[in-house]
N, C-alpha and C positions, 0 to 999 in steps of 0.2 A: 504494500500500500504506500503510495507516495503522498507526502504531506507538503503543501505549499508553504513558502515562507511568508512572513507577514509583509504587508505593503503599506505605504503611507499614502493616504488620499486626502487632499485638502488639509494637511497638517495634523490629521488624526490617524493613529495607527489602527489598522483594520486587520484582524486575523482571519485567514481563510478558515471555513468550517472544518477542514481536515486537520488544521493545527489545533483547534479546540477539541476535536474528537481524540486526537493523539494525546493531548494533555490529560483528558479524562481517562483514557485507557491506562496511561502510565500511573496516574494517581490511584486507579483501581488496583493495579498490580502491586503498587507499594502498600496499599491497604492489606492485600492478601499476604504480602511478605510479613507485615506486622502481625497478622493473625496467626501465621505459621510460627513465627518467633514466640508469640504468646503461648501457643500450644506446647512448644518445646519447654518453655519455662514452667508451665503448669505440670508437665510430666516430671520435670526435674524436681519440682517442689511437692510431688506426690499429691496433687490436687485430685478432686473427684473425677472419675472417668467420664461421667456425664458432662461435666464442664469442658473437658478436653474435646469430647465428641461434638459438643455444640460449637466450639471454636473452629474445629476442622470443617464442620458442615457450613459454617459461615464463609470460610475460605473457598470451599467448593462452589457455593452459590455465586460468589463474586467472580470466580474464574469462568463459570458458565456464562455469566452475563457478558463478560468481556469477549468470550469466544463468539457469542451470538452477534455482538456488535461488529466484530471483524468479519464474520461470515456474511452478514447483511451488507456491509460495505463492499465486500468482494463481489457479491451478486449484483449489487447496484451498478458497479463500474464495469467489471470485466465481462460479465454475462450480458449486460445491456449492450456493450460494444460489440460482442460477438453476434448478437441478434441483429444489430444494424449492419454488420459486415455482409458484403455480397458473397462471401465464401461459405458454402455449405459445410465444407470440411472444418473450418474454424468454429462454426456453430455447433457441429456435432462433437467436436473436441471439448468445447466449453460445457455442453450438456452432460457429457460423460464426467467431466471434472466436478460439476455441481452434484451429480448423483453420488459420486464417490465421497464428496464432502458431507453430504447429508447422511450417508451411512456411518461415517466416522464421528460426526458430531450431531447426534439426534437431538432434537429440541424437546 
């Protein structure tokens, strides 16, 4: 996924939506990182198993959310471009790629 750099229009800094999305994904991954580190500390401190499981589930949910965002963006850009392409081979390749992704990352 490519992210545009910020641009300045009429003296105001404007961020391309992809830059905002990238920042949100990075923040989400940092949150997951914190949740995993917290789970490690909880295990080291012999905290209740249910609390550790809750922390791990929160990290899994956050990762799935980020996966869906990235997959959605992939479909919006790459698949859309393939559909608009005059090449049937390109379209079939992208359809196969999409089906493979849907198998690997069920929603």
